[in-house]
C-alpha positions as a Markdown table, in Angstrom:
| # | Residue | x | y | z |
|---|---|---|---|---|
| 1 | Met | 14.4 | -76.0 | 51.2 |
| 2 | Lys | 11.3 | -76.6 | 53.5 |
| 3 | Tyr | 9.3 | -74.1 | 51.6 |
| 4 | Leu | 10.1 | -75.7 | 48.2 |
| 5 | Lys | 9.2 | -79.2 | 49.3 |
| 6 | Leu | 6.1 | -78.0 | 51.1 |
| 7 | Ser | 4.8 | -76.0 | 48.0 |
| 8 | Phe | 5.2 | -79.0 | 45.6 |
| 9 | Phe | 4.9 | -82.2 | 47.5 |
| 10 | Val | 3.0 | -81.9 | 50.8 |
| 11 | Val | -0.2 | -82.3 | 48.7 |
| 12 | Leu | 0.8 | -85.9 | 48.1 |
| 13 | Ile | -0.9 | -86.8 | 51.3 |
| 14 | Phe | -4.3 | -85.7 | 50.0 |
| 15 | Ala | -7.1 | -88.3 | 49.7 |
| 16 | Val | -8.6 | -89.6 | 46.4 |
| 17 | Gly | -12.0 | -88.1 | 45.4 |
| 18 | Arg | -14.6 | -88.1 | 42.7 |
| 19 | Ile | -14.3 | -86.0 | 39.6 |
| 20 | Glu | -17.0 | -83.5 | 38.8 |
| 21 | Ala | -16.9 | -80.3 | 36.7 |
| 22 | Thr | -19.0 | -77.5 | 38.3 |
| 23 | Gln | -19.4 | -73.7 | 37.9 |
| 24 | Ser | -18.7 | -71.2 | 40.6 |
| 25 | Asn | -19.6 | -67.6 | 41.0 |
| 26 | Ile | -16.1 | -66.6 | 42.1 |
| 27 | Asp | -15.1 | -63.3 | 40.4 |
| 28 | Ile | -11.8 | -61.5 | 40.6 |
| 29 | Asp | -11.7 | -57.7 | 41.2 |
| 30 | Ile | -8.7 | -55.5 | 40.4 |
| 31 | Val | -7.6 | -53.1 | 43.1 |
| 32 | Ile | -4.8 | -50.7 | 41.9 |
| 33 | Glu | -2.3 | -50.1 | 44.8 |
| 34 | Gly | 0.4 | -48.0 | 43.3 |
| 35 | Gly | 2.3 | -46.7 | 40.3 |
| 36 | Met | -0.3 | -44.3 | 38.7 |
| 37 | Ser | 1.7 | -41.2 | 39.4 |
| 38 | Phe | 4.1 | -42.5 | 36.6 |
| 39 | Ala | 1.2 | -43.0 | 34.1 |
| 40 | Arg | 0.7 | -40.9 | 31.0 |
| 41 | Pro | -2.6 | -38.8 | 31.0 |
| 42 | Ile | -4.9 | -39.8 | 28.1 |
| 43 | Ala | -8.6 | -39.6 | 27.4 |
| 44 | Val | -10.9 | -42.3 | 25.9 |
| 45 | Val | -14.1 | -40.4 | 24.9 |
| 46 | Pro | -17.3 | -42.4 | 25.0 |
| 47 | Phe | -18.0 | -43.7 | 21.5 |
| 48 | Lys | -21.1 | -42.5 | 19.8 |
| 49 | Tyr | -23.7 | -45.3 | 19.2 |
| 50 | Ser | -26.4 | -45.8 | 16.6 |
| 51 | Gly | -28.4 | -48.9 | 16.0 |
| 52 | Thr | -31.5 | -50.9 | 16.5 |
| 53 | Ser | -30.5 | -52.3 | 19.9 |
| 54 | Pro | -30.8 | -49.9 | 22.8 |
| 55 | Gln | -27.2 | -50.3 | 23.6 |
| 56 | Pro | -24.2 | -52.5 | 22.6 |
| 57 | Pro | -23.5 | -55.6 | 24.8 |
| 58 | His | -20.8 | -53.8 | 26.7 |
| 59 | Asp | -19.4 | -50.3 | 27.2 |
| 60 | Leu | -16.5 | -50.5 | 24.7 |
| 61 | Ser | -14.9 | -47.1 | 25.8 |
| 62 | Ala | -15.0 | -48.1 | 29.4 |
| 63 | Ile | -13.3 | -51.4 | 28.8 |
| 64 | Ile | -10.6 | -49.7 | 26.7 |
| 65 | Ala | -10.0 | -47.1 | 29.4 |
| 66 | Ala | -10.0 | -49.7 | 32.1 |
| 67 | Asp | -7.4 | -51.9 | 30.1 |
| 68 | Leu | -5.1 | -49.0 | 29.6 |
| 69 | Arg | -5.3 | -47.9 | 33.3 |
| 70 | Arg | -4.6 | -51.5 | 34.3 |
| 71 | Ser | -1.5 | -51.5 | 32.3 |
| 72 | Gly | 0.1 | -49.0 | 34.7 |
| 73 | Arg | 1.3 | -47.0 | 31.7 |
| 74 | Phe | -1.8 | -44.7 | 31.2 |
| 75 | Asn | -4.1 | -42.7 | 33.5 |
| 76 | Pro | -7.4 | -42.2 | 31.5 |
| 77 | Met | -9.4 | -39.1 | 32.4 |
| 78 | Pro | -12.8 | -39.7 | 34.0 |
| 79 | Phe | -15.7 | -39.3 | 31.5 |
| 80 | Asn | -17.4 | -36.7 | 33.6 |
| 81 | Glu | -14.2 | -34.4 | 33.6 |
| 82 | Met | -13.8 | -34.3 | 29.9 |
| 83 | Pro | -13.9 | -30.8 | 28.3 |
| 84 | Gln | -15.6 | -32.1 | 25.2 |
| 85 | Gln | -16.9 | -35.4 | 23.8 |
| 86 | Pro | -16.2 | -35.5 | 20.1 |
| 87 | Asn | -16.6 | -38.7 | 18.1 |
| 88 | Gln | -14.5 | -37.8 | 15.1 |
| 89 | His | -10.9 | -36.6 | 15.0 |
| 90 | Thr | -11.9 | -33.5 | 13.0 |
| 91 | Asp | -14.0 | -32.4 | 16.0 |
| 92 | Val | -11.2 | -32.7 | 18.5 |
| 93 | Asp | -9.9 | -29.3 | 19.8 |
| 94 | Leu | -6.3 | -30.1 | 20.6 |
| 95 | Glu | -5.7 | -26.9 | 22.6 |
| 96 | Val | -8.5 | -27.7 | 25.0 |
| 97 | Trp | -7.1 | -31.1 | 25.7 |
| 98 | Lys | -3.5 | -29.7 | 26.0 |
| 99 | Ser | -4.8 | -27.3 | 28.6 |
| 100 | Lys | -6.0 | -30.3 | 30.7 |
| 101 | Gly | -2.6 | -32.0 | 30.4 |
| 102 | Ile | -3.9 | -34.8 | 28.1 |
| 103 | Glu | -1.3 | -36.4 | 25.7 |
| 104 | Ala | -3.6 | -38.5 | 23.5 |
| 105 | Val | -7.3 | -38.7 | 22.8 |
| 106 | Val | -9.4 | -41.8 | 21.6 |
| 107 | Val | -12.6 | -41.1 | 19.8 |
| 108 | Gly | -15.0 | -43.3 | 17.9 |
| 109 | Thr | -18.4 | -44.4 | 16.7 |
| 110 | Ile | -20.3 | -47.7 | 16.9 |
| 111 | Glu | -23.0 | -48.7 | 14.4 |
| 112 | Glu | -25.3 | -51.7 | 14.5 |
| 113 | Lys | -26.0 | -52.3 | 10.8 |
| 114 | Val | -27.2 | -55.9 | 11.3 |
| 115 | Pro | -28.7 | -57.2 | 14.6 |
| 116 | Gly | -25.9 | -58.4 | 16.8 |
| 117 | Glu | -23.1 | -57.0 | 14.5 |
| 118 | Phe | -21.4 | -53.7 | 15.3 |
| 119 | Thr | -19.1 | -51.7 | 13.0 |
| 120 | Val | -16.6 | -49.8 | 15.1 |
| 121 | Asn | -14.5 | -46.9 | 13.9 |
| 122 | Tyr | -11.9 | -45.5 | 16.3 |
| 123 | Gln | -9.2 | -42.9 | 16.0 |
| 124 | Leu | -6.2 | -42.2 | 18.2 |
| 125 | Ile | -5.0 | -38.5 | 18.2 |
| 126 | Asp | -1.7 | -37.2 | 19.4 |
| 127 | Val | -2.6 | -33.9 | 21.1 |
| 128 | Phe | 0.8 | -32.5 | 20.6 |
| 129 | Lys | 1.1 | -32.9 | 16.9 |
| 130 | Pro | -0.5 | -30.1 | 14.8 |
| 131 | Gln | -3.7 | -30.5 | 12.8 |
| 132 | Gln | -2.6 | -27.6 | 10.5 |
| 133 | Phe | 0.7 | -25.8 | 9.8 |
| 134 | Val | 1.9 | -23.0 | 7.5 |
| 135 | Glu | 4.0 | -23.9 | 4.6 |
| 136 | Ser | 5.2 | -21.3 | 2.1 |
| 137 | Gly | 2.5 | -18.9 | 3.4 |
| 138 | Asp | -0.3 | -21.4 | 2.9 |
| 139 | Leu | -2.3 | -23.1 | 5.7 |
| 140 | Val | -1.8 | -26.9 | 5.2 |
| 141 | Thr | -3.9 | -29.6 | 6.8 |
| 142 | Ser | -1.8 | -32.4 | 8.5 |
| 143 | Ser | -2.7 | -35.9 | 9.4 |
| 144 | Glu | 0.4 | -36.6 | 11.5 |
| 145 | Tyr | -1.6 | -36.1 | 14.7 |
| 146 | Leu | -3.8 | -39.1 | 13.7 |
| 147 | Leu | -1.9 | -42.1 | 15.0 |
| 148 | Leu | -4.8 | -44.7 | 14.3 |
| 149 | Asn | -7.8 | -44.6 | 12.2 |
| 150 | Asn | -9.3 | -48.2 | 12.2 |
| 151 | Thr | -12.6 | -49.8 | 11.4 |
| 152 | Gly | -13.6 | -53.3 | 12.5 |
| 153 | Val | -16.7 | -55.4 | 13.1 |
| 154 | Ala | -17.6 | -57.0 | 16.5 |
| 155 | Lys | -20.3 | -59.5 | 17.1 |
| 156 | Ser | -22.3 | -59.7 | 20.3 |
| 157 | Lys | -20.6 | -62.9 | 21.4 |
| 158 | Asn | -17.0 | -61.5 | 21.1 |
| 159 | Tyr | -17.7 | -57.9 | 21.8 |
| 160 | Arg | -15.6 | -57.7 | 25.0 |
| 161 | Phe | -12.7 | -59.6 | 23.4 |
| 162 | Tyr | -12.9 | -57.1 | 20.4 |
| 163 | Ser | -12.8 | -54.2 | 22.9 |
| 164 | His | -9.5 | -55.7 | 24.4 |
| 165 | Gln | -8.1 | -56.0 | 20.9 |
| 166 | Val | -8.8 | -52.3 | 20.3 |
| 167 | Ala | -7.0 | -51.4 | 23.6 |
| 168 | Asp | -4.1 | -53.6 | 22.5 |
| 169 | Lys | -3.7 | -51.6 | 19.2 |
| 170 | Ile | -3.9 | -48.2 | 21.1 |
| 171 | Tyr | -1.3 | -49.4 | 23.6 |
| 172 | Glu | 1.0 | -50.5 | 20.8 |
| 173 | Ala | 0.6 | -47.2 | 18.9 |
| 174 | Leu | 1.5 | -45.3 | 22.1 |
| 175 | Thr | 4.3 | -47.5 | 23.4 |
| 176 | Gly | 5.7 | -49.3 | 20.4 |
| 177 | Glu | 5.2 | -52.6 | 22.3 |
| 178 | Pro | 2.2 | -55.0 | 21.7 |
| 179 | Gly | -0.6 | -54.9 | 24.2 |
| 180 | Ala | -1.7 | -58.0 | 26.1 |
| 181 | Phe | -5.3 | -57.2 | 27.0 |
| 182 | Ala | -6.9 | -59.7 | 24.6 |
| 183 | Thr | -5.4 | -62.6 | 26.6 |
| 184 | Arg | -6.7 | -64.8 | 29.4 |
| 185 | Ile | -5.5 | -66.1 | 32.7 |
| 186 | Ala | -5.8 | -69.5 | 34.1 |
| 187 | Tyr | -5.8 | -70.0 | 37.8 |
| 188 | Val | -6.9 | -72.3 | 40.6 |
| 189 | Thr | -9.5 | -71.5 | 43.2 |
| 190 | Val | -10.0 | -73.1 | 46.6 |
| 191 | Asp | -13.5 | -72.8 | 48.2 |
| 192 | Arg | -13.9 | -75.3 | 51.0 |
| 193 | Ser | -17.6 | -74.5 | 51.2 |
| 194 | Leu | -18.1 | -76.4 | 47.9 |
| 195 | Gln | -18.2 | -80.2 | 47.5 |
| 196 | Arg | -15.4 | -79.9 | 44.9 |
| 197 | Pro | -13.3 | -77.2 | 46.5 |
| 198 | Tyr | -10.5 | -77.2 | 43.9 |
| 199 | Gln | -11.4 | -75.5 | 40.5 |
| 200 | Leu | -9.3 | -74.7 | 37.5 |
| 201 | Tyr | -10.6 | -71.5 | 36.0 |
| 202 | Met | -10.0 | -69.4 | 32.9 |
| 203 | Ala | -10.9 | -65.7 | 32.7 |
| 204 | Asp | -10.3 | -62.6 | 30.6 |
| 205 | Ser | -7.1 | -60.8 | 31.5 |
| 206 | Asp | -9.3 | -58.3 | 33.4 |
| 207 | Gly | -10.9 | -61.0 | 35.5 |
| 208 | Tyr | -14.2 | -60.9 | 33.5 |
| 209 | Asp | -16.1 | -64.0 | 32.4 |
| 210 | Pro | -14.6 | -66.7 | 34.6 |
| 211 | Gln | -15.2 | -70.2 | 33.3 |
| 212 | Ala | -14.6 | -73.4 | 35.3 |
| 213 | Leu | -12.5 | -75.7 | 33.1 |
| 214 | Tyr | -12.2 | -78.6 | 35.7 |
| 215 | Ser | -13.1 | -79.2 | 39.4 |
| 216 | Ser | -12.1 | -81.8 | 41.9 |
| 217 | Ser | -12.2 | -82.8 | 45.5 |
| 218 | Glu | -8.5 | -83.0 | 45.4 |
| 219 | Ala | -5.7 | -80.5 | 44.7 |
| 220 | Ile | -5.1 | -78.9 | 41.2 |
| 221 | Met | -1.7 | -77.3 | 40.7 |
| 222 | Ser | 0.6 | -75.7 | 38.1 |
| 223 | Pro | -1.6 | -74.8 | 35.1 |
| 224 | Val | 0.4 | -73.8 | 32.0 |
| 225 | Trp | -0.9 | -72.7 | 28.6 |
| 226 | Ser | 0.1 | -74.3 | 25.3 |
| 227 | Pro | 1.8 | -71.7 | 22.9 |
| 228 | Asp | -1.4 | -71.7 | 20.7 |
| 229 | Gly | -3.6 | -70.9 | 23.6 |
| 230 | Arg | -5.9 | -73.9 | 22.8 |
| 231 | Ser | -5.0 | -76.2 | 25.8 |
| 232 | Val | -3.7 | -76.2 | 29.3 |
| 233 | Ala | -1.5 | -78.7 | 31.1 |
| 234 | Tyr | -1.8 | -79.0 | 34.9 |
| 235 | Val | -1.2 | -81.3 | 37.8 |
| 236 | Ser | -4.1 | -83.1 | 39.4 |
| 237 | Phe | -4.3 | -85.3 | 42.5 |
| 238 | Glu | -7.7 | -86.8 | 41.7 |
| 239 | Asn | -6.3 | -90.3 | 41.8 |
| 240 | Gly | -4.5 | -89.9 | 45.2 |
| 241 | Arg | -1.2 | -88.9 | 43.6 |
| 242 | Ser | 0.2 | -86.3 | 41.3 |
| 243 | Glu | -0.5 | -86.8 | 37.7 |
| 244 | Ile | -0.2 | -84.4 | 34.6 |
| 245 | Tyr | -3.1 | -83.9 | 32.4 |
| 246 | Leu | -3.6 | -82.0 | 29.1 |
| 247 | Gln | -7.0 | -80.4 | 28.6 |
| 248 | Gln | -8.4 | -78.7 | 25.4 |
| 249 | Ile | -9.9 | -75.3 | 26.3 |
| 250 | Tyr | -12.8 | -75.4 | 23.9 |
| 251 | Thr | -13.9 | -79.1 | 24.0 |
| 252 | Gly | -12.9 | -79.9 | 27.6 |
| 253 | Gln | -11.2 | -83.1 | 26.3 |
| 254 | Arg | -8.6 | -84.4 | 28.8 |
| 255 | Ser | -5.7 | -86.7 | 28.2 |
| 256 | Leu | -3.3 | -88.2 | 30.8 |
| 257 | Ile | 0.3 | -87.1 | 30.1 |
| 258 | Ala | 2.3 | -88.5 | 33.0 |
| 259 | Ala | 1.2 | -90.8 | 35.9 |
| 260 | Phe | 4.5 | -92.6 | 36.9 |
| 261 | Pro | 5.0 | -93.9 | 40.4 |
| 262 | Gly | 6.2 | -90.9 | 42.6 |
| 263 | Ile | 6.3 | -87.3 | 41.5 |
| 264 | Asn | 4.7 | -86.0 | 38.2 |
| 265 | Ser | 4.8 | -82.2 | 38.3 |
| 266 | Ala | 5.6 | -78.8 | 37.0 |
| 267 | Pro | 4.7 | -79.0 | 33.2 |
| 268 | Ala | 6.1 | -76.5 | 30.8 |
| 269 | Phe | 5.6 | -76.2 | 27.0 |
| 270 | Ser | 8.4 | -75.6 | 24.6 |
| 271 | Pro | 7.9 | -72.5 | 22.4 |
| 272 | Asp | 6.8 | -74.6 | 19.4 |
| 273 | Gly | 4.3 | -76.6 | 21.6 |
| 274 | Gln | 5.8 | -79.9 | 20.5 |
| 275 | Lys | 7.5 | -80.7 | 23.8 |
| 276 | Leu | 6.7 | -80.6 | 27.5 |
| 277 | Ala | 9.3 | -80.3 | 30.2 |
| 278 | Leu | 8.3 | -81.8 | 33.5 |
| 279 | Thr | 9.5 | -83.1 | 36.8 |
| 280 | Leu | 9.5 | -86.9 | 37.4 |
| 281 | Ser | 10.9 | -89.1 | 40.1 |
| 282 | Lys | 10.2 | -92.4 | 38.4 |
| 283 | Asp | 14.0 | -93.2 | 38.3 |
| 284 | Gly | 14.6 | -92.1 | 41.9 |
| 285 | Asn | 15.2 | -88.4 | 42.5 |
| 286 | Ala | 13.0 | -85.7 | 41.2 |
| 287 | Glu | 14.6 | -84.9 | 37.8 |
| 288 | Ile | 13.9 | -82.8 | 34.7 |
| 289 | Tyr | 12.6 | -84.7 | 31.7 |
| 290 | Val | 11.5 | -83.5 | 28.3 |
| 291 | Leu | 8.5 | -85.3 | 26.7 |
| 292 | Asp | 8.0 | -85.2 | 22.9 |
| 293 | Leu | 4.2 | -84.7 | 22.6 |
| 294 | Ile | 4.2 | -86.3 | 19.1 |
| 295 | Thr | 6.3 | -89.5 | 19.7 |
| 296 | Arg | 5.5 | -89.6 | 23.5 |
| 297 | Gln | 9.2 | -90.4 | 24.1 |
| 298 | Tyr | 10.7 | -89.1 | 27.4 |
| 299 | Arg | 14.3 | -87.8 | 27.6 |
| 300 | Arg | 16.0 | -87.2 | 31.0 |
| 301 | Leu | 18.0 | -84.0 | 31.2 |
| 302 | Thr | 19.4 | -83.8 | 34.8 |
| 303 | Arg | 21.0 | -86.5 | 37.0 |
| 304 | Thr | 21.4 | -85.8 | 40.7 |
| 305 | Arg | 22.2 | -87.7 | 43.9 |
| 306 | Asn | 21.4 | -87.7 | 47.6 |
| 307 | Ser | 17.7 | -86.8 | 47.5 |
| 308 | Val | 18.3 | -83.6 | 45.5 |
| 309 | Ile | 15.1 | -82.1 | 44.0 |
| 310 | Asp | 15.2 | -80.6 | 40.4 |
| 311 | Thr | 11.9 | -79.0 | 39.5 |
| 312 | Glu | 10.0 | -76.1 | 37.9 |
| 313 | Pro | 11.5 | -76.4 | 34.3 |
| 314 | Glu | 10.9 | -73.4 | 31.9 |
| 315 | Phe | 12.0 | -73.2 | 28.3 |
| 316 | Ser | 13.9 | -70.1 | 27.0 |
| 317 | Pro | 12.1 | -68.1 | 24.3 |
| 318 | Asp | 14.3 | -69.6 | 21.6 |
| 319 | Gly | 13.7 | -73.1 | 23.0 |
| 320 | Gln | 17.4 | -73.8 | 23.4 |
| 321 | Trp | 17.7 | -73.7 | 27.3 |
| 322 | Ile | 15.7 | -74.9 | 30.2 |
| 323 | Leu | 15.6 | -73.1 | 33.5 |
| 324 | Phe | 14.9 | -75.1 | 36.6 |
| 325 | Thr | 15.0 | -74.9 | 40.4 |
| 326 | Ser | 17.3 | -77.2 | 42.3 |
| 327 | Asp | 18.5 | -77.6 | 45.9 |
| 328 | Arg | 21.7 | -79.3 | 44.9 |
| 329 | Gly | 23.5 | -76.4 | 46.7 |
| 330 | Leu | 21.6 | -77.1 | 49.9 |
| 331 | Arg | 19.2 | -74.1 | 49.2 |
| 332 | Pro | 16.9 | -73.7 | 46.2 |
| 333 | Gln | 18.6 | -71.8 | 43.4 |
| 334 | Ile | 18.0 | -71.3 | 39.7 |
| 335 | Tyr | 20.0 | -73.3 | 37.2 |
| 336 | Arg | 19.9 | -73.8 | 33.4 |
| 337 | Val | 20.7 | -76.6 | 31.0 |
| 338 | Ser | 20.7 | -77.1 | 27.3 |
| 339 | Val | 17.7 | -78.8 | 25.9 |
| 340 | Asn | 20.2 | -81.3 | 24.5 |
| 341 | Gly | 21.5 | -82.0 | 28.0 |
| 342 | Gly | 25.0 | -81.5 | 29.4 |
| 343 | Arg | 26.5 | -79.3 | 32.1 |
| 344 | Glu | 24.1 | -77.5 | 34.4 |
| 345 | Glu | 24.9 | -73.8 | 35.2 |
| 346 | Arg | 23.8 | -72.0 | 38.3 |
| 347 | Ile | 22.5 | -68.5 | 37.5 |
| 348 | Thr | 21.2 | -67.0 | 40.8 |
| 349 | Phe | 23.4 | -66.2 | 43.7 |
| 350 | Glu | 21.6 | -63.2 | 45.5 |
| 351 | Gly | 19.4 | -64.1 | 48.6 |
| 352 | Glu | 18.8 | -67.2 | 50.6 |
| 353 | Tyr | 16.4 | -68.8 | 48.1 |
| 354 | Asn | 15.4 | -68.4 | 44.4 |
| 355 | Ala | 12.8 | -70.5 | 42.6 |
| 356 | Ser | 10.0 | -70.5 | 40.1 |
| 357 | Ala | 11.9 | -68.7 | 37.3 |
| 358 | Thr | 10.6 | -67.7 | 33.9 |
| 359 | Tyr | 12.2 | -65.9 | 31.1 |
| 360 | Thr | 11.2 | -62.5 | 29.8 |
| 361 | Pro | 10.1 | -62.5 | 26.1 |
| 362 | Asp | 13.5 | -61.1 | 25.1 |
| 363 | Gly | 15.4 | -63.8 | 26.9 |
| 364 | Lys | 17.6 | -61.2 | 28.7 |
| 365 | Ser | 16.1 | -61.5 | 32.2 |
| 366 | Ile | 14.2 | -63.9 | 34.4 |
| 367 | Ile | 11.4 | -63.3 | 36.7 |
| 368 | Leu | 11.5 | -65.5 | 39.9 |
| 369 | Val | 10.6 | -65.9 | 43.6 |
| 370 | Asn | 13.5 | -64.5 | 45.8 |
| 371 | Arg | 13.8 | -64.9 | 49.6 |
| 372 | Thr | 15.9 | -62.4 | 51.4 |
| 373 | Asn | 15.9 | -62.1 | 55.2 |
| 374 | Gly | 13.1 | -64.7 | 55.3 |
| 375 | Val | 10.7 | -62.7 | 53.0 |
| 376 | Tyr | 9.5 | -64.0 | 49.7 |
| 377 | His | 9.2 | -61.5 | 46.9 |
| 378 | Ile | 8.9 | -61.4 | 43.1 |
| 379 | Ala | 12.1 | -60.3 | 41.6 |
| 380 | Lys | 13.7 | -59.6 | 38.2 |
| 381 | Gln | 17.3 | -60.6 | 37.4 |
| 382 | Asp | 19.4 | -59.7 | 34.4 |
| 383 | Ile | 21.0 | -62.9 | 33.1 |
| 384 | Glu | 24.2 | -61.3 | 31.8 |
| 385 | Thr | 25.0 | -59.1 | 34.8 |
| 386 | Gly | 23.3 | -61.1 | 37.6 |
| 387 | Thr | 21.8 | -57.9 | 38.9 |
| 388 | Met | 18.5 | -58.5 | 40.8 |
| 389 | Gln | 15.6 | -56.1 | 41.4 |
| 390 | Val | 12.9 | -56.9 | 43.9 |
| 391 | Leu | 9.6 | -55.9 | 42.3 |
| 392 | Thr | 7.0 | -56.5 | 45.1 |
| 393 | Asn | 6.3 | -55.4 | 48.6 |
| 394 | Thr | 3.8 | -58.2 | 49.3 |
| 395 | Met | 4.5 | -61.2 | 51.5 |
| 396 | Leu | 4.9 | -64.8 | 50.8 |
| 397 | Asp | 4.8 | -64.3 | 47.0 |
| 398 | Glu | 4.8 | -67.4 | 44.7 |
| 399 | Ser | 3.9 | -68.6 | 41.2 |
| 400 | Pro | 5.0 | -65.7 | 39.0 |
| 401 | Ser | 3.6 | -65.7 | 35.4 |
| 402 | Leu | 4.5 | -63.1 | 32.8 |
| 403 | Ala | 2.2 | -61.4 | 30.3 |
| 404 | Pro | 3.1 | -62.4 | 26.8 |
| 405 | Asn | 4.4 | -58.8 | 26.1 |
| 406 | Gly | 6.6 | -58.9 | 29.1 |
| 407 | Ser | 5.1 | -55.9 | 30.7 |
| 408 | Met | 3.4 | -57.3 | 33.8 |
| 409 | Val | 3.7 | -60.2 | 36.2 |
| 410 | Ile | 0.7 | -61.9 | 37.9 |
| 411 | Tyr | 1.5 | -63.9 | 40.9 |
| 412 | Ala | -0.1 | -65.4 | 44.0 |
| 413 | Thr | 0.4 | -63.8 | 47.5 |
| 414 | Ile | -1.2 | -63.5 | 50.9 |
| 415 | His | -3.5 | -60.6 | 51.8 |
| 416 | Asn | -5.5 | -60.5 | 55.1 |
| 417 | Gly | -4.7 | -64.1 | 55.7 |
| 418 | Arg | -6.0 | -65.3 | 52.4 |
| 419 | Gln | -4.3 | -66.3 | 49.1 |
| 420 | Val | -5.1 | -63.8 | 46.4 |
| 421 | Leu | -3.6 | -62.9 | 43.0 |
| 422 | Ala | -1.6 | -59.7 | 42.6 |
| 423 | Ala | 0.1 | -58.0 | 39.6 |
| 424 | Val | 3.3 | -55.9 | 39.3 |
| 425 | Ser | 4.8 | -54.3 | 36.3 |
| 426 | Thr | 8.3 | -55.6 | 35.3 |
| 427 | Asp | 9.8 | -52.2 | 36.3 |
| 428 | Gly | 8.2 | -52.5 | 39.7 |
| 429 | Arg | 6.3 | -49.2 | 39.5 |
| 430 | Phe | 2.7 | -50.4 | 39.0 |
| 431 | Lys | 1.1 | -52.7 | 41.6 |
| 432 | Ala | -2.4 | -54.2 | 41.9 |
| 433 | Arg | -4.2 | -56.7 | 43.9 |
| 434 | Leu | -6.8 | -59.2 | 42.4 |
| 435 | Pro | -8.9 | -60.4 | 45.3 |
| 436 | Ala | -11.5 | -63.1 | 44.8 |
| 437 | Lys | -15.0 | -62.4 | 46.2 |
| 438 | Arg | -15.0 | -65.9 | 47.7 |
| 439 | Gly | -12.4 | -68.5 | 48.5 |
| 440 | Glu | -8.7 | -68.3 | 47.7 |
| 441 | Val | -6.9 | -68.1 | 44.4 |
| 442 | Lys | -3.5 | -69.4 | 43.4 |
| 443 | Ala | -1.3 | -70.7 | 40.6 |
| 444 | Pro | -2.0 | -68.0 | 37.9 |
| 445 | Ala | -0.9 | -68.6 | 34.4 |
| 446 | Trp | -1.0 | -65.9 | 31.8 |
| 447 | Ser | -2.0 | -67.1 | 28.2 |
| 448 | Pro | 0.0 | -66.4 | 25.1 |
| 449 | Phe | -1.3 | -63.8 | 22.6 |
| 450 | Leu | -4.7 | -64.9 | 21.4 |
| 451 | Thr | -6.8 | -64.3 | 18.2 |
| 452 | Gln | -10.2 | -65.1 | 19.7 |
């Protein structure tokens, strides 16, 4: 219980400070630490470019290859090892790629027809499907090997985002699941060399283009995305106590959501974006409430006694249930309750401590922080069977957040005495570390699927 209370409430002692939004040059790297032996070998051939500008704004092929590698599902061949570099599917020699053990090849062209506007054609080829076959004694050309043949337009300002969208389509064509590269991650940085050390950031899913959304001399905690990806809710201590704010991503406009005496923490959006679950202690104990964002009416869901803490609410994908962490059984465990209230049900039993749960997109499992033998790891539990699988081998893990396709978990952990972000696939095979070049990073939140 000490860990739960420390994580969420020790910051109540922080002092009040001025508000000032600043930019920081903190960047996040990605260091792959395991799992590539399970990845499928593919090739993303450098796209052929023609246009008035010397080069496009970014290397589209390199971004696609990096995205696919970062998924843990694919191992793209280095450009300098490719046996050929075609730019049309008709020029691909399938036998040559087969001899290299490659399963699929991506080729394409980029043409700048208008300054700052790039027409991109890309094709995905299944190396093991024939380009031609014999039928009734005749040689017939087949297109079954061509999994994708798409054309789109990317402008300079959204060129990287478009590159991620292409990677998403390739990922989906090869796995049958939507990709999550064209998404963003919100996170909190702490750099005590700055006058405003606490900063809420947003960056692309690969850590590129970090943008400071808000900064403060006091703590910022628990960012969470709205389902439409246009705003984030978070906890701020800028006025000397915990308060929940809602901030628009593109305008920066902020609105105060909850500032009751006591605890205001752990916001979580409903799937339709019309409600916010949160933890409030305005009536005594820390309890779970649901706020209707349209009517601004609060509804209390849990009722506890004897200084019990209920916190970290999270809606189910269908919006009918809310997970939460409670120490009502002396140690923190995961419970769930209907959004209409009623009897709470405990759903975790393995280990000494379970907290910070979130549903997988199919609603069949939860991702959580589990403590066993004094060690905090990210784990996955099947809701129906109760079977739990520990996913990580890092230490003091916290704040898990799922990619919207359910393939990857980003979380905070400790590395070399500093708090950093890390990622693990939901099967536990792929592992990566995302260290910041300066300061510490915590409280990651993966965005929903985005269109821009």
